[in-house]
VOVEXVEX-459937 format. One line per 2 residues: number of its first residue (from 0); for each residue x, y, z of N, C-alpha, C. Coordinates in pm, 1 decimal. Atoms other than C-alpha are relative to their C-alpha. Last residue first. Layout:
# residues N
NUM = X Y Z X Y Z X Y Z | ... $
# end
This chain:
# residues 257
256 = -48.1 125.6 59.0 3377.5 -1948.2 2791.8 111.3 25.5 -100.4 | 45.3 18.3 138.0 3358.4 -1611.5 2974.9 55.1 -128.9 -57.6 $
254 = -91.6 -48.2 106.0 3414.0 -1645.9 3346.5 -56.8 -28.7 -137.9 | -125.9 71.0 12.5 3117.6 -1685.1 3585.0 86.2 52.0 -113.6 $
252 = -7.3 57.8 134.2 2761.5 -1563.0 3539.1 129.5 -78.8 -21.5 | 59.4 133.1 -0.2 2722.8 -1517.2 3916.4 6.7 -67.2 -136.6 $
250 = -87.8 91.6 -71.2 2968.5 -1226.5 3912.4 -53.4 -142.3 2.1 | -104.3 41.7 93.5 2761.3 -1056.2 3645.2 98.6 -95.5 64.8 $
248 = 61.8 79.9 105.7 2462.1 -1049.7 3880.2 104.7 -51.8 -97.7 | 28.8 132.2 -55.2 2670.3 -931.1 4174.5 -59.2 -92.5 -105.3 $
246 = -128.4 65.5 -29.5 2816.6 -644.2 3974.7 -22.9 -140.7 53.3 | -57.5 48.2 124.8 2473.7 -557.3 3829.6 132.1 -72.3 23.6 $
244 = 80.3 110.9 52.5 2312.8 -536.8 4173.6 63.2 -59.0 -125.2 | -20.0 114.3 -89.9 2591.1 -323.3 4322.3 -73.5 -122.7 -52.3 $
242 = -137.5 46.7 20.3 2585.9 -92.1 4020.3 30.1 -121.5 87.7 | -5.9 80.7 121.9 2206.2 -68.9 4034.4 140.0 -55.9 -22.5 $
240 = 71.9 125.8 -20.6 2203.1 45.5 4397.1 11.4 -91.4 -121.3 | -67.7 77.4 -104.5 2473.8 308.0 4346.3 -66.6 -135.9 17.4 $
238 = -128.3 47.8 51.3 2331.9 429.5 4015.1 70.4 -87.9 101.9 | 27.5 112.8 88.4 1978.2 452.6 4156.3 129.8 -60.3 -53.3 $
236 = 35.6 113.0 -85.8 2102.7 671.3 4440.1 -27.5 -124.4 -82.9 | -122.6 43.8 -66.4 2278.4 900.4 4190.9 -27.8 -120.6 89.9 $
234 = -80.9 70.3 99.7 1964.1 918.9 3975.3 128.6 -53.7 62.3 | 64.8 127.9 27.3 1747.6 1005.5 4274.6 81.4 -82.7 -98.7 $
232 = -18.4 84.6 -117.4 1991.8 1276.6 4383.9 -60.6 -138.6 -21.4 | -140.5 41.1 -7.7 2006.8 1424.5 4033.6 22.9 -95.0 116.9 $
230 = -20.5 98.0 107.2 1626.8 1428.8 4002.0 142.7 -53.5 3.5 | 69.4 121.3 -41.3 1599.2 1600.2 4341.0 16.3 -110.8 -103.9 $
228 = -81.8 63.8 -103.9 1865.9 1851.4 4236.8 -64.5 -129.4 48.3 | -113.4 62.1 68.7 1676.3 1930.1 3916.4 89.1 -73.9 100.0 $
226 = 52.5 116.5 71.4 1359.3 1994.6 4117.7 113.2 -75.5 -68.3 | 37.1 97.1 -102.1 1549.1 2222.6 4356.5 -56.1 -127.1 -64.0 $
224 = -120.8 61.4 -54.8 1720.2 2393.3 4064.2 -31.7 -101.2 109.9 | -57.3 96.5 94.8 1393.5 2452.4 3879.9 119.7 -71.9 60.8 $
222 = 88.0 117.3 -1.3 1238.3 2617.3 4184.2 55.0 -108.6 -90.8 | -11.9 68.6 -130.1 1536.6 2851.6 4221.9 -86.7 -125.5 8.7 $
220 = -124.8 75.2 -16.5 1543.8 2919.5 3842.2 12.2 -67.3 136.7 | -17.8 -22.2 -144.3 1180.9 3021.9 3801.1 120.7 -82.6 42.7 $
218 = 26.8 -141.3 -20.6 1167.2 3055.1 3421.6 8.6 40.7 145.3 | -124.6 -75.4 12.3 1340.1 2718.1 3397.2 -21.4 150.7 13.6 $
216 = -13.3 -85.8 -118.0 1028.7 2547.6 3533.3 120.1 93.5 -9.3 | 115.9 -88.9 2.0 934.9 2396.3 3193.9 4.3 98.8 116.5 $
214 = -42.3 -129.8 54.0 1291.3 2262.7 3203.7 -117.8 94.9 -21.2 | -38.0 -89.3 -109.7 1163.9 1985.9 3433.5 41.0 138.2 -50.6 $
212 = 113.9 -80.8 -42.1 984.5 1826.2 3138.1 36.4 99.8 108.5 | 39.2 -87.3 112.0 1309.4 1702.4 2982.9 -111.4 95.0 42.4 $
210 = -103.5 -103.2 11.0 1427.8 1570.5 3320.5 -33.1 97.5 -112.8 | 29.3 -96.6 -106.1 1097.6 1387.2 3359.8 101.6 113.4 -1.6 $
208 = 115.8 -77.5 41.8 1157.6 1222.6 3021.9 -39.8 103.3 103.5 | -47.6 -108.6 85.9 1505.0 1119.0 3132.0 -115.6 86.5 -48.4 $
206 = 42.4 13.5 138.2 1342.5 917.0 3413.6 50.2 119.3 -81.0 | -121.5 2.4 81.3 1540.9 920.8 3739.7 -31.3 -21.4 -148.2 $
204 = -93.1 -110.7 -26.6 1248.8 1045.0 3950.9 128.3 -3.2 -81.9 | 24.9 -121.8 76.5 1010.3 803.5 3767.9 100.4 111.8 29.4 $
202 = -126.6 -49.9 55.1 1174.2 497.1 3926.3 -18.8 124.0 -86.7 | -97.2 -25.5 -105.8 879.8 422.9 4156.5 130.4 58.5 -52.7 $
200 = 34.1 -124.5 -68.0 625.8 461.9 3876.0 105.6 35.8 103.5 | -15.5 -109.0 95.8 790.4 197.8 3655.9 -28.8 135.4 64.1 $
198 = -143.0 -30.4 7.4 824.1 -31.8 3956.9 25.7 116.3 -95.6 | -37.6 -56.7 -129.2 451.0 -12.8 4015.0 147.1 39.9 -1.1 $
196 = 32.5 -142.0 5.2 382.0 -61.6 3642.9 35.4 67.4 131.2 | 110.5 -31.3 -88.8 572.5 -390.4 3660.0 -27.3 149.1 -6.0 $
194 = -2.8 -122.6 -80.4 793.5 -502.1 3373.4 -126.2 20.8 81.9 | 58.0 -112.2 71.1 794.7 -863.6 3261.7 -10.6 121.4 91.0 $
192 = -89.3 -115.4 -4.7 1037.1 -1088.4 3445.4 -56.3 120.8 -72.9 | -12.4 -46.1 -138.4 782.3 -1356.7 3532.8 85.8 123.7 11.5 $
190 = 116.5 -76.6 -39.9 691.2 -1384.5 3164.0 11.5 55.1 140.6 | 124.0 75.2 -3.2 1040.5 -1491.0 3067.6 -112.7 88.9 50.3 $
188 = -14.2 136.7 45.4 1393.6 -1376.3 2984.2 -131.4 -77.0 -5.1 | 132.7 52.2 -30.4 1374.4 -1000.9 2998.1 -7.5 -140.5 -56.2 $
186 = 51.0 -79.7 -111.1 1727.9 -863.4 3022.1 -137.9 -45.8 42.8 | 80.9 -113.4 41.1 1855.9 -1149.5 2805.1 -51.6 73.6 122.8 $
184 = 98.8 -35.7 -101.5 2142.0 -1380.4 2901.0 -73.3 125.0 -46.9 | 132.7 46.6 37.8 2330.9 -1547.5 2616.2 -108.3 29.1 100.4 $
182 = 26.3 127.3 -66.9 2671.8 -1511.1 2776.4 -141.8 -50.4 -23.7 | -112.1 90.0 27.2 2796.3 -1240.6 2543.4 -22.7 -138.6 57.9 $
180 = 17.3 58.6 132.9 2452.5 -1080.6 2561.0 110.6 -99.1 -32.3 | 108.7 98.4 -5.1 2481.9 -1030.0 2935.6 -14.5 -70.6 -133.9 $
178 = -54.4 117.0 -69.3 2821.5 -864.8 2893.4 -106.2 -108.5 17.4 | -90.4 70.0 91.3 2672.6 -629.5 2632.5 58.3 -125.9 64.1 $
176 = 79.6 65.3 104.3 2379.5 -536.3 2858.0 88.7 -79.4 -95.2 | 68.5 113.5 -61.3 2608.6 -466.3 3151.4 -79.4 -78.0 -103.9 $
174 = -97.5 106.5 -23.6 2833.8 -248.7 2934.8 -66.1 -123.3 58.7 | -42.1 56.1 128.5 2543.3 -39.9 2801.3 94.7 -117.5 20.2 $
172 = 113.5 67.2 63.1 2385.5 11.1 3143.4 40.8 -67.2 -130.5 | 29.1 123.6 -73.7 2717.2 85.9 3313.4 -113.4 -77.8 -65.0 $
170 = -103.9 97.6 31.8 2815.2 339.3 3044.7 -28.5 -133.8 68.1 | 18.4 40.1 139.2 2484.0 523.2 3077.3 101.5 -106.5 -39.2 $
168 = 118.3 85.4 6.9 2511.7 524.8 3455.8 -22.8 -50.0 -141.9 | -36.8 129.9 -57.0 2867.9 659.8 3441.8 -117.0 -96.9 -8.0 $
166 = -93.5 63.4 93.6 2763.6 939.1 3205.4 40.0 -138.8 49.5 | 74.8 46.6 116.9 2458.2 1022.7 3416.3 90.6 -69.3 -101.3 $
164 = 87.5 112.0 -36.5 2659.6 1039.7 3738.7 -71.5 -57.4 -122.2 | -78.9 117.0 -37.8 2939.9 1254.3 3597.6 -89.1 -121.1 23.5 $
162 = -73.3 43.0 119.9 2716.8 1501.4 3412.6 80.6 -125.7 29.2 | 92.8 74.5 84.2 2486.5 1513.0 3716.1 68.2 -50.0 -126.9 $
160 = 12.2 134.6 -55.3 2776.6 1613.1 3938.7 -92.4 -86.6 -83.3 | -130.0 64.1 22.2 2847.4 1906.9 3710.3 -0.3 -142.5 54.3 $
158 = -8.4 49.7 138.0 2474.1 1987.3 3700.8 135.0 -64.3 -32.0 | 107.4 96.3 28.5 2466.6 1995.0 4083.6 4.0 -47.2 -144.6 $
156 = -44.4 135.9 -32.0 2806.7 2153.2 4147.5 -106.6 -103.9 -35.0 | -63.5 56.1 119.0 2692.6 2466.0 3964.9 48.2 -142.8 24.1 $
154 = 96.0 79.2 76.1 2455.5 2532.1 4254.6 61.6 -62.9 -124.3 | 8.7 131.5 -61.3 2749.1 2641.9 4471.5 -95.8 -91.6 -76.9 $
152 = -99.0 92.1 57.4 2815.0 2929.6 4230.9 -11.7 -141.7 57.0 | -125.2 -0.9 -75.2 2493.3 3104.6 4329.6 92.9 -108.5 -52.9 $
150 = 5.7 69.1 -128.6 2234.1 3112.2 4052.1 134.8 13.9 69.8 | 137.5 32.1 -35.9 2141.2 3289.4 3727.8 -13.3 -68.8 135.4 $
148 = 1.8 -28.8 -143.3 2473.5 3463.8 3665.6 -139.7 -24.9 58.3 | 105.1 -99.4 -22.8 2397.7 3450.4 3291.8 -17.0 33.4 148.3 $
146 = -8.2 -108.7 98.0 2724.6 3276.8 3202.0 -99.9 111.2 30.9 | -116.9 -84.3 -27.8 2741.0 3067.2 3519.6 1.6 122.4 -91.3 $
144 = 20.7 -60.2 -131.9 2387.3 2928.6 3493.9 115.0 94.5 35.1 | 104.7 -101.6 10.9 2436.5 2873.4 3120.1 -23.7 70.4 133.2 $
142 = -55.6 -115.9 71.2 2770.3 2694.6 3165.5 -102.7 112.4 -6.9 | -96.9 -64.2 -89.4 2620.7 2462.8 3428.4 59.2 124.8 -64.0 $
140 = 76.9 -66.3 -105.4 2321.4 2392.3 3205.1 93.4 72.0 96.5 | 50.0 -125.1 57.7 2553.9 2320.8 2912.8 -83.6 76.4 101.2 $
138 = -112.8 -92.0 11.7 2737.4 2066.0 3127.7 -44.1 134.1 -59.1 | -32.2 -59.8 -130.1 2408.6 1903.9 3229.8 117.4 97.3 -5.4 $
136 = 114.3 -72.8 -56.3 2297.3 1865.4 2865.2 31.5 57.7 138.6 | 10.3 -138.0 48.3 2636.9 1780.0 2713.0 -113.0 78.4 66.2 $
134 = -96.0 -89.6 -63.9 2712.1 1471.6 2923.7 -23.9 145.3 -36.7 | -1.3 29.9 -142.8 2406.0 1261.2 2843.5 94.5 91.9 75.3 $
132 = 104.7 -80.7 -64.6 2370.8 1435.8 2506.8 -2.3 -22.9 150.7 | -32.7 -143.5 5.8 2707.3 1300.8 2390.8 -104.3 82.7 74.2 $
130 = -113.7 -26.1 -86.9 2642.4 945.2 2509.7 35.5 148.3 3.8 | 43.9 7.3 -139.7 2295.8 934.5 2356.5 113.8 35.6 95.3 $
128 = 84.1 -117.9 -23.1 2426.5 1054.0 2019.4 -45.8 3.4 145.0 | -89.0 -115.3 -3.1 2702.2 791.8 2035.7 -77.8 129.5 26.1 $
126 = -65.8 -6.1 -130.9 2453.8 521.6 2133.7 95.1 119.3 9.7 | 101.6 -29.2 -100.4 2235.3 590.6 1828.9 63.8 16.5 137.7 $
124 = 37.5 -140.1 15.1 2535.8 603.2 1595.6 -100.5 42.1 106.9 | -113.0 -81.6 -45.9 2668.7 273.0 1728.0 -34.7 148.0 -6.0 $
122 = 2.1 8.6 -146.2 2327.7 110.7 1686.1 111.9 84.4 59.9 | 113.5 -77.4 -47.9 2316.0 236.2 1328.0 -10.3 -0.8 151.6 $
120 = -33.4 -142.1 17.7 2666.8 110.3 1256.7 -112.9 88.1 51.2 | -93.6 -41.8 -105.0 2583.7 -229.0 1408.9 36.7 147.5 -10.5 $
118 = -136.7 44.1 27.7 2282.9 -245.0 1174.6 89.9 39.1 117.0 | -93.6 -28.0 -108.3 1905.2 -210.7 1186.0 137.5 -56.5 -31.1 $
116 = -115.0 -75.7 48.0 1734.7 -219.7 848.7 95.3 39.8 112.1 | -113.7 90.3 10.5 1491.3 -497.7 938.1 125.9 68.6 -48.3 $
114 = -49.2 8.5 137.7 1205.3 -262.5 854.0 113.4 -100.4 -17.0 | 108.4 27.7 94.2 1010.6 -311.9 1177.8 51.9 -23.6 -141.2 $
112 = 53.3 134.5 -22.6 1309.0 -345.1 1408.8 -107.1 -35.2 -102.7 | -101.3 98.0 39.7 1485.1 -41.3 1258.3 -51.1 -142.3 18.5 $
110 = -3.3 5.1 146.6 1169.4 169.9 1279.7 99.6 -104.7 -48.6 | 123.4 65.5 43.3 1125.2 85.4 1646.6 -4.4 -14.3 -151.9 $
108 = -9.3 142.2 -28.5 1489.9 168.9 1714.2 -123.3 -76.7 -45.1 | -98.8 59.9 90.1 1468.5 503.7 1535.2 13.7 -150.2 23.9 $
106 = 52.3 36.1 132.4 1137.3 597.3 1700.3 103.5 -71.4 -86.0 | 73.5 126.0 -9.3 1264.4 588.6 2058.6 -43.6 -48.9 -137.5 $
104 = -99.1 97.1 -45.3 1527.5 853.6 1989.3 -63.6 -137.4 18.2 | -67.2 49.1 120.6 1260.9 1040.2 1790.3 108.1 -103.0 35.6 $
102 = 96.8 82.6 73.0 1058.2 1063.4 2111.0 61.2 -56.3 -128.1 | 9.0 127.9 -70.7 1362.9 1186.5 2304.9 -97.2 -94.4 -70.7 $
100 = -122.3 74.3 26.3 1426.7 1459.4 2048.1 -1.5 -137.2 64.4 | 8.7 47.8 138.5 1063.0 1566.1 2069.6 123.9 -81.1 -36.2 $
98 = 104.6 102.3 5.2 1081.5 1586.4 2450.0 -11.5 -58.1 -140.9 | -53.1 121.1 -63.4 1413.3 1772.1 2437.4 -100.6 -114.1 -6.4 $
96 = -100.3 57.7 89.7 1278.6 2024.9 2184.9 59.0 -128.4 57.6 | 66.1 55.4 118.9 964.4 2085.4 2391.6 101.2 -68.7 -91.6 $
94 = 72.0 120.7 -39.3 1161.0 2127.8 2715.1 -65.9 -66.2 -120.4 | -99.5 103.3 -29.0 1403.0 2373.0 2556.0 -68.6 -131.8 34.6 $
92 = -62.1 40.7 127.3 1121.2 2577.5 2401.9 100.1 -112.9 20.8 | 100.6 71.9 78.2 922.9 2585.8 2727.1 58.9 -51.8 -130.5 $
90 = 22.1 129.9 -61.8 1229.5 2677.9 2931.7 -99.9 -84.3 -77.8 | -115.1 84.8 30.4 1316.4 2954.9 2687.8 -19.8 -139.6 57.0 $
88 = 5.2 34.9 142.3 967.4 3099.7 2708.0 114.9 -92.3 -37.6 | 105.5 98.9 18.9 962.8 3085.2 3088.2 -8.0 -43.9 -145.8 $
86 = 131.6 -63.3 10.2 1298.3 3258.2 3105.4 -102.2 -110.7 -17.9 | 118.5 74.1 -45.1 1663.4 3173.6 3175.4 -127.7 83.6 -12.2 $
84 = 14.8 6.0 -145.6 1917.3 3370.6 2969.2 -127.7 -72.7 39.0 | 93.4 -97.2 -56.2 1971.1 3281.4 2601.3 -11.2 -14.5 152.0 $
82 = 6.9 -129.2 69.8 2245.2 3119.1 2393.3 -82.0 105.9 71.9 | -125.7 -74.0 -8.3 2361.4 2825.0 2604.5 -12.0 143.2 -52.8 $
80 = -34.1 -14.0 -141.0 2015.9 2682.9 2669.7 125.4 84.6 17.3 | 86.1 -104.6 -55.5 1917.8 2744.5 2311.0 35.2 29.3 145.1 $
78 = -45.2 -127.5 52.8 2217.0 2540.8 2195.5 -82.1 117.2 51.1 | -122.3 -33.7 -72.8 2122.6 2255.0 2426.6 55.4 133.7 -47.4 $
76 = 40.7 -41.3 -134.4 1771.7 2253.5 2283.7 121.1 42.6 82.0 | 60.1 -131.4 16.1 1914.3 2243.0 1930.6 -44.1 55.2 134.5 $
74 = -111.1 -94.8 -5.9 2133.7 1957.3 2047.3 -46.2 142.2 -31.6 | -66.3 3.7 -130.1 1825.5 1753.8 2131.9 110.3 104.2 9.2 $
72 = 86.5 -55.9 -103.7 1614.8 1855.9 1831.3 73.3 8.4 134.5 | 25.3 -140.8 32.3 1892.9 1800.8 1576.5 -85.0 65.2 109.2 $
70 = -117.8 -78.9 -38.9 2006.1 1477.3 1745.2 -22.3 148.1 -25.8 | -5.2 -3.5 -146.4 1658.2 1325.7 1721.0 114.9 87.2 48.3 $
68 = 103.4 -95.4 -39.1 1644.1 1420.2 1353.2 -3.9 14.2 151.9 | -48.2 -134.4 28.2 1977.5 1244.3 1300.0 -100.5 106.8 39.3 $
66 = -99.1 -31.2 -103.3 1851.4 931.2 1472.0 53.3 141.3 -19.6 | 79.3 -30.0 -119.5 1549.9 940.9 1239.3 91.9 32.5 117.6 $
64 = 55.0 -133.9 20.8 1786.3 960.8 941.2 -83.1 43.4 120.1 | -107.7 -96.2 -24.7 1977.6 662.5 1079.4 -46.8 143.6 -20.3 $
62 = -23.5 -15.9 -143.6 1654.0 462.7 1104.4 109.9 101.2 31.6 | -76.4 109.9 -56.9 1582.5 533.7 734.9 15.9 19.4 150.8 $
60 = -124.1 -32.9 -70.6 1307.8 764.2 612.3 67.9 -125.9 53.3 | -115.6 64.5 60.3 1054.5 654.2 349.9 132.4 32.7 65.9 $
58 = -77.0 -99.5 75.4 785.0 904.3 446.1 124.8 -58.2 -64.8 | 83.3 -46.3 110.4 540.7 629.7 547.7 74.6 99.6 -88.5 $
56 = 11.5 110.3 94.6 817.2 471.7 755.3 -82.2 41.3 -121.8 | -128.4 13.3 69.3 900.4 804.5 918.9 -4.2 -111.4 -103.1 $
54 = -10.5 -111.2 94.2 533.2 867.0 1000.9 129.8 -9.2 -80.3 | 97.3 25.1 107.1 505.9 520.4 1154.6 5.7 110.3 -105.0 $
52 = -56.3 105.7 83.9 828.7 578.5 1350.1 -93.5 -32.9 -115.5 | -104.0 -60.6 83.0 691.0 910.2 1477.3 64.2 -102.8 -92.1 $
50 = 65.2 -86.5 98.8 371.0 742.4 1595.3 103.9 64.4 -93.2 | 68.9 86.2 96.1 570.4 464.3 1763.8 -69.2 82.4 -108.3 $
48 = -96.4 53.5 95.0 808.0 712.1 1924.0 -65.1 -88.0 -104.7 | -34.6 -110.1 89.9 517.2 892.9 2085.1 97.5 -47.5 -107.5 $
46 = 114.8 -19.1 89.0 400.1 557.7 2222.0 25.3 115.2 -96.5 | 3.4 111.5 92.9 744.4 475.8 2359.1 -114.8 14.9 -100.4 $
44 = -99.5 -20.2 105.8 772.1 820.6 2509.5 -1.2 -111.7 -102.6 | 21.9 -119.2 81.6 444.0 795.6 2696.5 99.6 8.1 -114.5 $
42 = 139.4 -19.6 36.7 402.8 458.9 2870.4 -23.8 117.7 -95.3 | 72.3 120.8 37.7 755.3 322.8 2897.6 -138.0 29.5 -56.4 $
40 = -65.9 65.0 113.2 973.0 632.4 2896.6 -81.9 -117.3 -51.9 | 9.7 -87.2 117.0 730.5 824.4 3116.8 58.6 -68.2 -122.7 $
38 = 136.4 -14.5 51.5 683.0 533.5 3358.3 -7.4 86.2 -125.0 | 81.5 -100.6 -70.0 1046.3 435.8 3407.9 -130.5 28.4 -73.1 $
36 = 29.3 -115.3 85.2 1173.3 109.9 3249.6 -89.0 99.2 74.7 | -9.3 -124.7 -74.5 1303.9 -112.4 3530.8 -32.6 123.0 -81.4 $
34 = 72.1 9.4 -126.6 1183.4 -444.4 3390.1 -1.4 133.0 73.8 | -86.4 43.7 -109.0 1295.0 -354.7 3039.3 -76.5 4.2 131.0 $
32 = -60.1 -105.3 -82.3 1013.7 -320.2 2788.0 87.1 -59.9 109.2 | 48.1 5.8 -137.6 955.8 -604.2 2543.8 72.7 103.7 83.9 $
30 = -93.4 70.2 -87.2 1043.9 -489.6 2191.6 -55.6 1.2 141.2 | -55.9 -67.3 -116.4 745.8 -385.5 1983.3 95.6 -90.2 77.1 $
28 = -145.9 15.5 8.4 690.4 -524.9 1634.1 69.2 66.9 118.2 | -37.3 140.6 -10.1 316.5 -591.6 1648.0 148.6 -24.8 -2.9 $
26 = 59.7 54.1 -122.5 218.4 -234.9 1726.6 38.1 -146.1 20.1 | -86.5 -31.4 -113.6 464.9 -122.2 1459.8 -55.0 -54.7 130.8 $
24 = -116.0 89.2 3.4 271.3 -299.7 1186.1 89.8 21.7 121.2 | 47.1 134.4 -32.5 -50.9 -124.8 1282.6 115.8 -99.5 2.5 $
22 = 28.6 1.5 -143.1 128.6 210.0 1286.1 -48.0 -137.2 43.8 | -127.2 8.5 -71.1 276.5 144.3 941.8 -22.2 -8.5 150.8 $
20 = -51.9 133.9 25.3 -69.2 73.0 799.0 131.3 -21.0 75.9 | 79.4 93.3 -80.2 -207.2 385.1 961.3 51.0 -141.9 -15.4 $
18 = -29.6 -22.5 -141.2 74.4 599.5 818.7 -74.5 -100.2 86.2 | -131.4 54.8 -27.3 44.7 452.1 472.0 37.9 14.1 145.4 $
16 = 6.3 145.5 9.8 -329.5 514.5 471.2 134.8 -63.9 30.2 | 19.1 61.9 -129.6 -298.6 869.5 601.8 4.3 -152.0 -6.5 $
14 = -112.0 88.2 -32.1 -154.7 1060.9 309.5 -14.3 -56.5 140.9 | -32.0 -22.3 -141.0 -461.0 1214.6 151.8 102.0 -104.4 41.8 $
12 = -44.3 112.0 -82.0 -490.7 1241.5 -226.2 22.2 41.9 144.3 | -133.4 -23.1 -54.0 -701.6 1512.4 -392.0 40.3 -116.2 88.5 $
10 = -99.4 5.0 105.5 -993.2 1452.2 -625.8 141.0 20.9 48.3 | -90.2 -114.5 -5.6 -1256.8 1362.5 -374.6 105.3 -16.3 -106.7 $
8 = 69.5 -123.3 27.7 -1564.3 1143.7 -400.0 86.7 122.3 5.0 | 117.4 11.9 86.0 -1398.8 850.2 -231.1 -69.7 133.7 -16.3 $
6 = 120.8 5.3 -81.3 -1063.3 961.0 -83.1 -120.9 -10.1 -91.6 | 107.0 -92.3 34.5 -772.0 876.7 -305.7 -119.7 -20.6 91.4 $
4 = 115.9 74.3 45.6 -480.1 705.7 -133.7 -111.6 99.5 -27.7 | 109.9 -87.8 41.5 -127.5 818.5 -63.8 -115.1 -84.5 -52.2 $
2 = 27.5 -99.3 -102.4 144.2 641.9 138.2 -114.3 90.4 -37.6 | -78.9 -122.1 8.0 130.0 339.3 -88.0 -38.6 95.9 110.1 $
0 = 84.5 -119.7 0.0 0.0 0.0 0.0 87.4 123.8 0.0 $
# end
């Protein structure tokens, strides 16, 4: 089926049939969510990504092109953060761009699974974009707060600490997953390991989607910083607990054959 179809009794094509067909296909090509997937990422961002992946499929875009679009929105938000002083308008624009970038980040993987066009190079590109944004977003926030003298210098330690914690967490997650794969262990192995909505809600404080939305408060910098600090503290606590769990789990796998 093509992306355009004539409406009965009309002389102009509408481009919804290809989108709907792609959306139906995507519903049946979903990867099982990780057990610890936070609520926003699992229930909202994944669905947004599915709609964007359907639109990308109907438009003939490749997964790498979708990754590129995600990078444009994400790094565009970072550029805005560095270019303009804190305000409600800036916070709204930054939050919107981050949310859209995050949705496209979900869409590229869904599109790759559906079309079978996923590749090691594409996965590498996706992870590289994620790695850069993980460090660049908190570092740009620290630079912006310093440049526009928007907060006391002591507050700069929060985004600087977040850059360290988030980068280490991202590396730990990727490395743990790769070591599991080497030994044939999947993150979700059976029905008993399926994700719980209770757990998804409990880990919301360290959800990247919540971080994106927190910039809506950037017009009130003191309030934003307290919210950002709470997210940072939750993420740091999660890193400590997860690192201990992952180390013990990998230790039980034994040496590599």
